[in-house]
N, C-alpha and C positions, 0 to 999 in steps of 0.2 A: 583625613583620605577617602580618599571613593577607591572605591572595589579596580583593579584594571579587568573590562571584562576579556583583554583579550583569548588566557587560558582556559574560561569559563566558555567560553564560543569556541575554542578550539576540540576541549569534548567533550564540548555537545553537539557536535558534526562530528566526532568520532563511534559517538556511543548512538547516534545517529544512522547510519551510516551497516551500525555491525549487528543496530535492527530490523534496515531494508534487506540490506547481503543476508538475515538469516543468522549470520553468524549469535547474534542474539536470539532466544527462542520466543516462542510467547510461556506467560509466563514465566520466565528466567528470573531469577533472585536477581535484582540489581546491588549488590552489599557496597554499598558509600565509601569505605578506607580500602575496602580488594579497589575499587573505580581510581582512590584518589593515588595510592600508592604503585598501578598500569599506567597510570599519565606522570607522573612525579608535579604531583601538583597537592594542596592544601585539602582539603573536605568539600571548599567554601566555592570554590567552580566548578566539582564535581553536580553542587545542592543544582547550583545555577543552571550546570544545561540539565537537569532531572525537572525543574519545574518547567521551564521552559520547555521540553518535553509530554510536560501531564500533561498543560495545555492545550498541545498540540493535538495528545492521547494516544501518543505512542507509547507511557508508557504507565504505567499507575500507581497510586498509595492502596496498598491492603487494608484487611483491617486490623495489622497487629503493626501497619505505617513505616512498613518495610513497600519498596522501590521494585516493580515487578516488569515487566512487560507487557505489556498491556492484551491482554485477551477480551474479544468480544461474546456476548450474549446472544444468545442465537438470533433472540428480534433483535438487537444492535446492529446485529450486523444484515440483516435483511433491511434494516433504513438502512444501509448503507452504503450495501449495492441500490435500492430503491435510489435515493443522493445521482447518488456516477450517471444510475439513464436519464435521471431526470436532467440534471447536465449539458450530455452528454445530449439528449435533446435537445436540448437548448441550447450549442456549440452547432450541430448540421441546417439548425437555418440562420446561421451563419458559411457553414461551411461550403468549397471552395472545390468541387472535383479532380481527385490528383489521385495520381499510384503513386505507392509506396513504395521507392526503387528498392529504400538500403531491408528488407524485408525478403527471409528468405524459410524454404521448409526449417532452416537449419541451426535458428536466431532460438536461442530458449521463449519460454510461454511469458512466461515474466517477464521479458526486455522487450518481445514481436506486443504484449502488450497491449505495451511501455510506446513502446513508439507510434503504437496505432492509434490510439487514445491522445498523447502527444499532434500524432498530424493534425485529426478530426480539432483536436481543439484551438487550432495555431490562427484563425483566425475568431476566433469568439475575447468579450468584453472579458480585462483586462481582471475583473471580480472571478469568472466561471473559469474560468484557467486556473486564480492559484485556486479557488474550493475545486475544482479535476484534481489537482494536484496532490493539496491535501488527502482527501477522500482516497485516490493508490496506493500515498502510502502507507492509510491509514489498513490497507486491501494489498498489501504485502503477502503478509503471513498468508490471506490467503487464496492469493494467485496461484502460491509456492506447493497451495492442496486441491486446487482444482485441479491440476489433472489426473491425481488419486484419484476424487472422490465424483468424477464424469468422466465417463467413454469416447473418446473424440476429443478436447477440448481444446485439444490442443492445433487441430486438423479444420477445427469447428469457426477459429481464429482467424488459421491464413484464410480460410471461402471467404471471409468477413471482410478481411485488409483484401481480398481478389475482386472485393463488390467498391475501395477506392475510390479511380476513377470514374466508376457513372452515376458514381452520390444516390439524392433521391429517394423516389420510394422503399427501388432492391437492397441499399443500403440502410437505412432507414427499419427495414424491416427482419431484416442482421439480425440490426443491435437488438432491434423489440428481443426477439426468439436469442438470445443470446443471457443478457439480463433477466429476462422470465425466468430460462433457467438455472441458473445463478438464488437469483429472489426462493424458488419452489424447491430449490435442498435446499437451502442454509444448516440443514440442524447440518444434512453427511458434510460439510464444503467442513462447519465446526466442529467434527470430531475426525475427517481426515488432518486435521490440521492439528489438534488435539495430538493424535497419534506423532503425528510428523515427532512432533517437539517433546517429546514426554523421556527421549534417553538424555536430555538434557539441560533436564528442568535444575533449578539448585545452583546451578553449577558459579 
């Protein structure tokens, strides 16, 4: 009899939500039995969910064959920022300048970033949009650390958003500086992300 995928899908969505929201932090252990008990399912749907999340590189198997929330190396984080920068350049080729009215200075940093990137990506081709969303998901833990690691990060983002209705070279140059700053400060951002996660590791 085939496995009913619905429990696995539900567990997958719940674990992914917890990772993206920061409820589960980098390097946090994901115990299969505890998760099965938490979600009221057998171990099989949990393994199904973790396998998908591992393929999405949001979780990983450590050397002890235990699942953990993924934590990038400095090189991996740098390459992830570089990849997102490349995808953004691609999206700008089809971007039609328009203000992002939903964004305000009160919007939290990660929310502002996601709103802005979704706005820029809206006319990009399907594959580029999917790749952008995937990169942004993997950057979630870094985004939460950027405001600690990079002074003025939130203000920088709001200034870029203010150029969305202009587009062209002005917007492209601001986005280039935005990504280059993060690429050059990967070690600092990674350290800040690790420090934010430390109290909860092993949960």
